[in-house]
C-alpha positions in Angstrom: -10.5 6.4 -12.2 -11.3 3.9 -9.5 -8.4 1.9 -7.7 -7.9 -1.7 -8.7 -9.2 -2.4 -5.3 -12.3 -0.7 -5.3 -13.2 -2.4 -8.5 -12.1 -5.8 -7.2 -14.3 -5.2 -4.2 -17.4 -4.2 -6.2 -17.0 -7.1 -8.3 -16.5 -9.5 -5.5 -19.5 -8.3 -3.7 -21.8 -8.9 -6.8 -20.3 -12.5 -6.7 -21.0 -12.9 -3.2 -24.7 -11.6 -3.5 -25.3 -13.8 -6.3 -23.8 -17.0 -4.9 -25.8 -16.2 -1.6 -29.2 -15.9 -3.6 -28.3 -19.0 -5.7 -27.5 -20.8 -2.4 -30.7 -19.7 -1.0 -32.8 -21.4 -3.8 -31.0 -24.5 -4.0 -31.8 -27.8 -2.5 -30.9 -28.7 1.0 -28.4 -31.4 -0.1 -26.4 -29.1 -2.7 -26.0 -26.1 -0.4 -22.6 -24.7 0.2 -21.6 -23.6 3.6 -21.1 -19.9 3.8 -17.4 -20.5 4.5 -16.9 -21.9 1.0 -18.6 -18.9 -0.7 -16.4 -16.7 1.3 -13.4 -18.5 0.0 -14.5 -18.3 -3.6 -15.4 -14.5 -3.0 -11.5 -13.9 -1.7 -10.6 -15.8 -4.9 -12.5 -13.8 -7.3 -11.0 -10.6 -5.5 -7.7 -11.4 -6.0 -8.1 -12.7 -9.7 -9.6 -9.5 -10.4 -6.7 -7.4 -8.9 -4.1 -9.6 -10.6 -6.0 -9.3 -14.1 -6.2 -5.8 -13.9 -2.7 -5.4 -13.0 -1.7 -7.7 -15.9 -4.0 -5.7 -18.2 -2.4 -2.4 -16.9 1.2 -3.7 -17.7 0.3 -4.5 -21.2 -1.4 -1.4 -21.6 1.9 0.6 -20.7 3.9 -1.6 -23.1 1.5 -0.6 -26.0 1.4 3.1 -25.3 5.2 3.3 -24.9 5.6 2.0 -28.2 4.4 3.1 -31.8 6.6 6.3 -31.9 8.1 7.7 -35.1 11.4 6.0 -35.4 14.1 8.8 -36.7 15.6 7.0 -39.7 16.2 8.2 -42.9 14.9 5.9 -45.6 15.0 7.9 -48.8 17.5 8.1 -51.6 20.4 10.4 -50.8 20.3 13.7 -53.0 24.1 14.2 -53.4 
């Protein structure tokens, strides 16, 4: 399994490329400076890392639960 940071980096690179291509084909008045695209890319990176961390925390709770509870629930036989 890849590290959370590698997956976040791949997603961020894809985001950056799509925003750069979008920025290339927009009007001159609507273009964003590269500084803002890099800022948005960093925001995406940290959002993915935090999101994967939260999902991992919930998955560990679900996997630890659900065990058979050792309780006697039948009628006694005496």
